[in-house]
LUMZA-589937 format. One line per field, with one value per residue (C-alpha): residue number from 1; x, y, z. Coordinates in nm, 2 decimals, m for minus. Example, Ala and Ser with C-alpha at 12.3 -4.5 7.8 and 13.67 -1.06 7.14 Angstrom:
LUMZA-589937
torvo = c(1, 2)
px = c(1.23, 1.37)
py = c(m0.45, m0.11)
pz = c(0.78, 0.71)
This chain:
LUMZA-589937
torvo = c(1, 2, 3, 4, 5, 6, 7, 8, 9, 10, 11, 12, 13, 14, 15, 16, 17, 18, 19, 20, 21, 22, 23, 24, 25, 26, 27, 28, 29, 30, 31, 32, 33, 34, 35, 36, 37, 38, 39, 40, 41, 42, 43, 44, 45, 46, 47, 48, 49, 50, 51, 52, 53, 54, 55, 56, 57, 58, 59, 60, 61, 62, 63, 64, 65, 66, 67, 68, 69, 70, 71, 72, 73, 74, 75, 76, 77, 78, 79, 80, 81, 82, 83, 84, 85, 86, 87, 88, 89, 90, 91, 92, 93, 94, 95, 96, 97, 98, 99, 100, 101, 102, 103, 104, 105, 106, 107, 108, 109, 110, 111, 112, 113, 114, 115, 116, 117, 118, 119, 120, 121, 122, 123, 124, 125, 126, 127, 128, 129, 130, 131, 132, 133, 134, 135, 136, 137, 138, 139, 140, 141, 142, 143, 144, 145, 146, 147, 148, 149, 150, 151, 152, 153, 154, 155, 156, 157, 158, 159, 160, 161, 162, 163, 164, 165, 166, 167, 168, 169, 170, 171, 172, 173, 174, 175, 176, 177, 178, 179, 180, 181, 182, 183, 184, 185, 186, 187, 188, 189, 190, 191, 192, 193, 194, 195, 196, 197, 198, 199, 200, 201, 202, 203, 204, 205, 206, 207, 208, 209, 210, 211, 212, 213, 214, 215, 216, 217, 218, 219, 220, 221, 222, 223, 224, 225, 226, 227, 228, 229, 230, 231, 232, 233, 234, 235, 236, 237, 238, 239, 240, 241, 242, 243, 244, 245, 246, 247, 248, 249, 250, 251, 252, 253, 254, 255, 256, 257, 258, 259, 260, 261, 262, 263, 264, 265, 266, 267, 268, 269, 270, 271, 272, 273, 274, 275, 276, 277, 278, 279, 280, 281, 282, 283, 284, 285, 286, 287, 288, 289, 290, 291, 292, 293, 294, 295, 296, 297, 298, 299, 300, 301, 302, 303, 304, 305, 306, 307, 308, 309, 310, 311)
px = c(m2.62, m2.67, m2.49, m2.58, m2.50, m2.58, m2.58, m2.68, m2.67, m2.69, m3.03, m2.96, m2.67, m2.35, m2.47, m2.76, m3.12, m3.30, m3.43, m3.07, m2.99, m3.26, m3.17, m3.08, m3.40, m3.61, m3.44, m3.52, m3.88, m3.91, m3.79, m4.03, m4.32, m4.26, m4.24, m4.56, m4.74, m4.68, m4.78, m5.11, m5.20, m5.16, m5.35, m5.63, m5.68, m5.67, m5.90, m6.12, m6.07, m6.12, m5.97, m5.64, m5.64, m5.71, m5.42, m5.20, m5.30, m5.20, m4.88, m4.81, m4.85, m4.63, m4.36, m4.39, m4.38, m4.07, m3.91, m3.98, m3.85, m3.52, m3.51, m3.58, m3.29, m3.06, m3.16, m3.18, m2.81, m2.69, m2.48, m2.62, m2.55, m2.56, m2.92, m3.04, m2.88, m3.05, m2.97, m3.25, m3.35, m3.71, m3.74, m3.81, m4.12, m4.24, m4.21, m4.41, m4.68, m4.68, m4.72, m5.03, m5.19, m5.13, m5.27, m5.58, m5.63, m5.59, m5.82, m6.09, m6.05, m6.07, m6.38, m6.55, m6.46, m6.59, m6.93, m6.93, m6.87, m7.18, m7.38, m7.22, m7.11, m6.82, m6.74, m6.42, m6.21, m6.15, m5.87, m5.64, m5.72, m5.60, m5.27, m5.19, m5.32, m5.09, m4.79, m4.87, m4.91, m4.58, m4.40, m4.56, m4.46, m4.10, m4.11, m4.28, m3.99, m3.74, m3.91, m4.02, m3.74, m3.71, m4.07, m4.02, m3.75, m3.86, m4.19, m4.08, m4.01, m4.33, m4.52, m4.37, m4.43, m4.80, m4.85, m4.69, m4.90, m5.22, m5.11, m5.05, m5.40, m5.53, m5.37, m5.53, m5.87, m5.82, m5.75, m6.05, m6.28, m6.14, m6.21, m6.57, m6.62, m6.46, m6.67, m7.00, m7.00, m7.09, m6.93, m7.00, m6.71, m6.47, m6.60, m6.65, m6.28, m6.20, m6.40, m6.21, m5.88, m5.99, m6.11, m5.78, m5.59, m5.77, m5.76, m5.39, m5.31, m5.50, m5.30, m4.97, m5.09, m5.16, m4.81, m4.65, m4.85, m4.74, m4.38, m4.45, m4.64, m4.34, m4.55, m4.35, m4.23, m4.49, m4.25, m4.13, m4.36, m4.29, m4.43, m4.19, m3.90, m3.98, m4.00, m3.66, m3.50, m3.65, m3.53, m3.17, m2.99, m2.99, m3.25, m3.53, m3.73, m3.74, m3.91, m3.92, m3.91, m3.96, m3.92, m3.99, m3.88, m3.68, m3.72, m3.75, m3.49, m3.39, m3.58, m3.45, m3.51, m3.43, m3.49, m3.40, m3.30, m3.30, m3.02, m2.94, m2.64, m2.46, m2.49, m2.36, m2.07, m1.99, m2.00, m1.97, m2.17, m2.00, m2.07, m2.44, m2.47, m2.33, m2.58, m2.86, m2.75, m2.70, m3.04, m3.22, m2.99, m3.07, m3.44, m3.53, m3.43, m3.36, m3.11, m3.00, m3.05, m2.97, m2.98, m2.95, m2.85, m2.99, m2.95, m3.26, m3.44, m3.30, m3.64, m3.78, m3.49, m3.57, m3.94, m3.84, m3.62, m3.90, m4.13)
py = c(3.94, 3.83, 3.72, 3.75, 3.52, 3.54, 3.23, 3.21, 2.97, 3.09, 3.10, 3.38, 3.39, 3.56, 3.87, 3.93, 3.84, 3.54, 3.75, 3.86, 3.52, 3.58, 3.93, 3.81, 3.61, 3.90, 4.12, 3.88, 3.84, 4.22, 4.25, 3.98, 4.14, 4.48, 4.35, 4.14, 4.43, 4.65, 4.37, 4.30, 4.67, 4.69, 4.37, 4.48, 4.80, 4.63, 4.35, 4.56, 4.30, 4.40, 4.07, 4.15, 4.51, 4.37, 4.12, 4.41, 4.62, 4.33, 4.30, 4.67, 4.60, 4.29, 4.51, 4.77, 4.49, 4.33, 4.67, 4.74, 4.40, 4.48, 4.82, 4.66, 4.42, 4.71, 4.87, 4.55, 4.47, 4.81, 4.76, 4.81, 5.13, 5.25, 5.37, 5.08, 4.78, 4.54, 4.76, 4.80, 4.43, 4.52, 4.71, 4.38, 4.33, 4.69, 4.62, 4.30, 4.51, 4.76, 4.48, 4.35, 4.69, 4.74, 4.40, 4.46, 4.78, 4.62, 4.33, 4.57, 4.78, 4.47, 4.35, 4.69, 4.72, 4.36, 4.45, 4.77, 4.56, 4.35, 4.67, 4.81, 4.51, 4.54, 4.37, 4.17, 4.01, 3.66, 3.58, 3.86, 3.80, 3.44, 3.55, 3.81, 3.59, 3.30, 3.54, 3.64, 3.28, 3.16, 3.46, 3.41, 3.04, 3.14, 3.39, 3.13, 2.89, 3.15, 3.24, 2.89, 2.82, 3.17, 3.19, 2.92, 3.13, 3.49, 3.67, 3.93, 3.67, 3.49, 3.81, 3.84, 3.47, 3.49, 3.79, 3.61, 3.30, 3.50, 3.65, 3.31, 3.20, 3.53, 3.47, 3.13, 3.28, 3.53, 3.25, 3.05, 3.35, 3.44, 3.08, 3.10, 3.44, 3.30, 2.99, 3.11, 3.49, 3.51, 3.85, 3.81, 3.56, 3.86, 4.03, 3.68, 3.61, 3.95, 3.86, 3.53, 3.73, 3.97, 3.68, 3.50, 3.81, 3.90, 3.57, 3.51, 3.87, 3.85, 3.54, 3.71, 4.03, 3.82, 3.67, 4.01, 4.17, 3.88, 3.99, 4.36, 4.28, 4.06, 3.74, 3.42, 3.25, 3.00, 2.71, 2.79, 2.65, 2.87, 2.62, 2.36, 2.61, 2.67, 2.30, 2.23, 2.51, 2.40, 2.04, 2.15, 2.05, 2.34, 2.55, 2.65, 2.89, 3.09, 3.43, 3.72, 3.46, 3.62, 3.51, 3.72, 3.77, 4.06, 3.97, 3.66, 3.40, 3.60, 3.47, 3.58, 3.47, 3.61, 3.48, 3.53, 3.19, 3.13, 2.89, 2.74, 2.93, 2.61, 2.49, 2.82, 2.81, 2.45, 2.47, 2.85, 3.09, 3.00, 2.63, 2.70, 2.93, 2.67, 2.41, 2.65, 2.73, 2.37, 2.28, 2.53, 2.48, 2.11, 2.16, 2.50, 2.70, 3.03, 3.28, 3.46, 3.34, 3.58, 3.46, 3.63, 3.40, 3.48, 3.32, 3.23, 3.54, 3.78, 3.82, 3.97, 4.22, 4.31, 4.37, 4.61, 4.80, 4.84, 4.99)
pz = c(6.08, 5.72, 5.41, 5.05, 4.76, 4.40, 4.18, 3.82, 3.53, 3.17, 3.00, 2.75, 2.52, 2.62, 2.42, 2.67, 2.70, 2.54, 2.25, 2.16, 2.00, 1.74, 1.61, 1.26, 1.23, 1.35, 1.09, 0.81, 0.93, 0.94, 0.58, 0.47, 0.66, 0.51, 0.16, 0.19, 0.36, 0.06, m0.18, 0.01, 0.02, m0.35, m0.40, m0.16, m0.36, m0.70, m0.60, m0.36, m0.10, 0.27, 0.38, 0.20, 0.34, 0.69, 0.65, 0.53, 0.83, 1.05, 0.86, 0.94, 1.32, 1.27, 1.12, 1.39, 1.66, 1.50, 1.48, 1.85, 1.94, 1.76, 1.93, 2.27, 2.22, 2.16, 2.49, 2.68, 2.60, 2.72, 3.04, 3.39, 3.57, 3.93, 3.88, 3.66, 3.82, 3.57, 3.28, 3.03, 3.02, 3.11, 2.78, 2.60, 2.82, 2.76, 2.38, 2.42, 2.61, 2.33, 2.07, 2.26, 2.27, 1.90, 1.82, 2.02, 1.83, 1.49, 1.59, 1.69, 1.37, 1.15, 1.32, 1.28, 0.91, 0.85, 1.00, 0.79, 0.47, 0.55, 0.55, 0.24, 0.02, m0.23, m0.55, m0.47, m0.75, m0.64, m0.88, m0.78, m0.41, m0.44, m0.60, m0.33, m0.05, m0.16, m0.16, 0.19, 0.31, 0.17, 0.32, 0.66, 0.66, 0.60, 0.89, 1.12, 1.05, 1.14, 1.47, 1.58, 1.82, 1.97, 2.07, 2.33, 2.50, 2.47, 2.53, 2.28, 2.01, 2.10, 2.04, 1.70, 1.63, 1.73, 1.51, 1.21, 1.29, 1.29, 0.96, 0.81, 0.92, 0.79, 0.45, 0.44, 0.52, 0.24, 0.00, 0.10, 0.08, m0.27, m0.38, m0.26, m0.43, m0.75, m0.76, m0.62, m0.65, m0.28, m0.19, 0.19, 0.20, 0.21, 0.53, 0.68, 0.62, 0.78, 1.09, 1.11, 1.10, 1.37, 1.59, 1.55, 1.66, 1.98, 2.19, 2.13, 2.21, 2.54, 2.64, 2.56, 2.74, 3.06, 3.05, 2.99, 3.28, 3.51, 3.44, 3.50, 3.82, 3.93, 3.97, 4.04, 3.71, 3.60, 3.61, 3.97, 4.25, 4.55, 4.79, 4.66, 4.68, 5.04, 5.11, 4.95, 5.15, 5.48, 5.41, 5.44, 5.77, 6.02, 5.84, 6.08, 5.87, 5.55, 5.51, 5.26, 4.99, 4.65, 4.29, 3.98, 3.62, 3.50, 3.13, 2.92, 3.04, 3.35, 3.66, 4.00, 4.35, 4.70, 5.05, 5.41, 5.55, 5.93, 6.03, 6.37, 6.52, 6.60, 6.24, 6.10, 6.35, 6.25, 5.87, 5.81, 5.60, 5.27, 5.29, 5.39, 5.09, 4.86, 4.99, 4.93, 4.58, 4.50, 4.64, 4.42, 4.12, 4.11, 4.12, 3.98, 3.67, 3.83, 3.69, 4.00, 4.37, 4.65, 5.01, 5.34, 5.62, 5.97, 6.31, 6.51, 6.65, 6.38, 6.21, 6.53, 6.54, 6.18, 6.27, 6.55, 6.32, 6.06, 6.33)
């Protein structure tokens, strides 16, 4: 004998997932990124600057990442179906995973090319490099401002934010290396700046990859303490036990929780299933930020019956 109840409070906007609120800003950031990418490619060729070309390559993955984020939002906001009961919300996380893999690839490429440049030095023009690096830095700062708020609410937006942040630091490294070349003639500053760019890309990407895999592996949301959840449920009058307690994240801003709650039969008879469910949802709603809570109420001894059925 069981009963289910679903309770949610809004995290994402009415239009869908957490990322959906930032579609306009992602589009502007994508336009800026594509423009600066082209500018830096031209500048890298004209100035023979590996640092500029490396930054442009990172811009290219930023553009692809932003494009995938926008595509993921389109799929994530498609309605649920009988076969896909959560719709395509998980598409955002898959896009974030793809972003991570792309960033790791670009970071490795930049590090490799920087080492090659040490072996075969080039004659980089510092003046042109400063100009193009400054253009990239200003553009990146604009994009960072657009994505600042959204990166706190969506892994997908955070992926885009981290890419642009790494680009901003990369542009700064490009400018510093160009100043060194211009004032001292030390050409090794260019591959050193490229190494810095590569080393900025990889650690941030690994961190994002870990968070993304946690979602795909259905780990408990990092801000939900499962021991504390269990304690709160058991503290309710009449609750004897809780089992099959699970919490996971469908996509950014959509955590869910389910549990089988064993309640004394006399309490269920006295207050009824509906009131017990309301008490459970109010208990968790007051203490935990969970999008959907589903409970199955069971009388004492029901868990043993379930175990026999499974065997």
